[in-house]
Structures are given as C-alpha cells and as structure tokens.
N, C-alpha and C positions, 0 to 999 in steps of 0.2 A: 299129385301131378307136380312136376319140377318145371321150372322155367329153363332148366339146362337140358333141352331136348336133344342136343347133339346133332341136330339137323343141318346147323350152320357150320359144322366142324371142315366141310369140304370147301368153304368159301362162297357157298350159295345161300341165298334167302328166298323167301316167297313174297311177292307182291300181294295185297289184298285182292282176292277173287282171281288171281291170275297165275302165271308161271313162276318157277323159280328162276332167279337171275343171279349173276355174279354180284357179290357184295361191293364190287367196284363199279358197277353201273350207275350211270349218272342219276338215275331216278332215286337210287338209294342214297347216293351221296346228297342229293337235293333234301330227301326228307331226314336224313342224318344231320343236315346243317340247320334243319328246323328244331329238331330235337335238342341240339346244342345251344340254339337261341333260346329255347324254354328254359334250359338248365341255367344259363346265364342271367336270364331275366329272374329266375327264382333266387339266385344269389343277391342280385341288386335288391329284390324285394325284401329278403331276409335281413339286410343292413339299412333298410331306409325306415326313418321314423316317421315320415310324412304319411299319415293315413290315407289320404286323397291320392297320392300317387301309388302307394301299395295296392289300393283297390284297382286302379286303372291297369296296373301291371298284372294283377292276378286275373282280371277278365281277359286281358290280351293273352295271357298264357294258355287258358281254356281255349280260346279261340284258334290258337295256333295248333291245338290237336286237331282241329277241322281241318286246317290248312295241310297238315302233316298227312292226314288220311286221304286228302284228295290227291296228294303226290304219289302216295303210297298204294293207291289202287291202280291196277292194270287198266290201261285204257281200253283194251278191248276184252277184259275180264268179264266174268259173271256176276259182280257186284257193282251196283252203282255207288259212286263217291257221294259223301255229303256234298253240300254247297257252301263255296264261300260267296257270301250274298253281297250284293251292292249295298245294302243296310250297314254290314260289317265294315266296308270300306269308307263309307260315308260317316260312320260314327268315329273311325279315326281321323279322318279330314276334320270334322267339327272339332275334335280335340285340339288337332294342330292349330286351327284358327284360334281357338279359345286361349291357348297358351301363348300364341303370337301376340295377342292383344295384351298379355301382361307386361307392364312397364319394366324395361331393363332386360328382358329375356333375350330379345334379337339385337344385340348391339354390335358384335363382332365375333370373328373366330374365337372358339374356346381352346384352351390348353387343358386337357384332362388331367385330373389329379388332385385338384384343389379341395375335393369334396368326396369321400369314399362312395357313398351311394350314386352319386353323379358319374363318377368315374367307372362304377360298375355297369351303369346304363350305357356310357360310351362304349365299354366292350361288348355289350349286348348289340350296340348299333353296328359295330363292325362285324359282328358275326351276321347280323341281318343283311348287311350289304353282301356278304360272301354268299349267304344263302340265296339272295337275288340274282347273283351273277350265275349260281348253278342253275336257278329256275330258268333263266333265259337261255342258257345252253339246252337245257331239256327242251324248252319250248322250240327252240331252233331245229334240234334233232329229231323231234316227234312230229314236227310239221303242225304244230298249234295244238296238239292233242292234249297238253296240260291246260286245265282252265285258266283262262286268261286273269280272272279274278283273284287267282292266288298269286299271280305275279303282281298285280296292282296293289294288293293288300301288304304284300311284304315291302313294297316299293313306298307305301305311305307310312308303315309302321317303322321304318328306318328314320324318316322325318320325325315322327312322334318321339322316338327314343331319344334322339339328340335334344329336342326341344324339352323333354321330361328332366334330362340332366340339368339343362339350363335352369329350368324352373326351381329345381331343388337348390341349386347354388344361389339364386336370387333370394329364395326364402331363408337360406342359411347365411345371407350376407357375404357370400364368397365371390370375388371378383376373379373370373377365370379368362377374362379376356386375353387374347394373345398379343395385342397391340397395346403399347404404352408409350411414353415419351421416348424411351430407350429403344424401342423396337417400332419405328414407324412404318406405315404400309397402309395399304388399301384395307379399309374396314370391312364389315359383314358384305359377303356377296351371296346371292340367291343360288349361285353356281356351285356352291360347296358340294 
C-alpha cells in the first residue's frame, strides 16, 4: 500500500470520520499549521544540546498530534476526537511558571538569532501563533465546534516556546536583550 493514494489530486482531502473538503478549508489550514509547528519544533530539538529542553519539546510534539487530530476530526462526523485535556494545558502552564522563576529569563524583549536552538524555538513560536490565529478563525466560523481546549493549549504553548528559547540563551550565557545603552526603551512587557 502506498501513501500516494492520488485521492488528493483534485484538491480535496478527507477529515477524520467525515466528509471530503477542499484542501483550502480553514480546518485543513489549521491542522496544517499544527503539522508545520511539529516539524519546526523537531528541527529545534534536533539542534538543541540541552537534554531537559529536548525532552520538553519532544513531549509537546507528541501532544500536538492529539491537538491536530482534534482539529482534523469532522465536528459532526462518525468518529469522536481525542481530548486535549485540562491536565495538558496545566502542565504547560506549570512549565511556564517554572521557567519564569529562573533568574535572567524574563528581563526584556528578545532579539532572535544569538543562539541557534533558541532561534529555532522562536520560529516555532511564530508558527504556533499563526496556528492559533487559524484556530480562532475556525472557532468563529464553526460557532465553537472546535474544542476550546485546543485553542487554550496552543495559546499557552506559544508562551512556553518563547520562554524555552530564553532559557536556552541564559544557560548558554547569551544576552539576547533588545534594549541596551544604545537602544533605550521600555523593557519587558507582558503584553508582547
């Protein structure tokens, strides 16, 4: 059996347990953005030498397959999607709080590029934010049929990805602060 089924040659794809839809459908765009996020996180993990961060990223990649399955399942289809649980979201939140407590991590805006693994996580964060925007549009279009926990999970994950990048920089002794004596301005803002 080949993965080249040719069923998508007409620009259609099947949702899990549901109908065929155009590949341009917002639901397909949303789980495609999650797929891109998983791949970008895999790249970040592949170049990261920090075992703890690699472990966190790998765990999240596996959880993102659950998020993707939830999104790819037709809301009125014959299959029940897996669950993005509150425990999954709480684990991300706990990780966020743990990293925020690390001295030097949350000091200012960050200028990506001073440390390759952190920069790769910064790219993953921007992909995550794009996926979140897709999910918001999907949630609005479908009247809330996309499970709210998927949206909360992706929102929390973007915070964590930013913090993981800063943690790697702190551990590597890299100063990625945007502001310095030559570039004055307001420091860290939680509104970023």
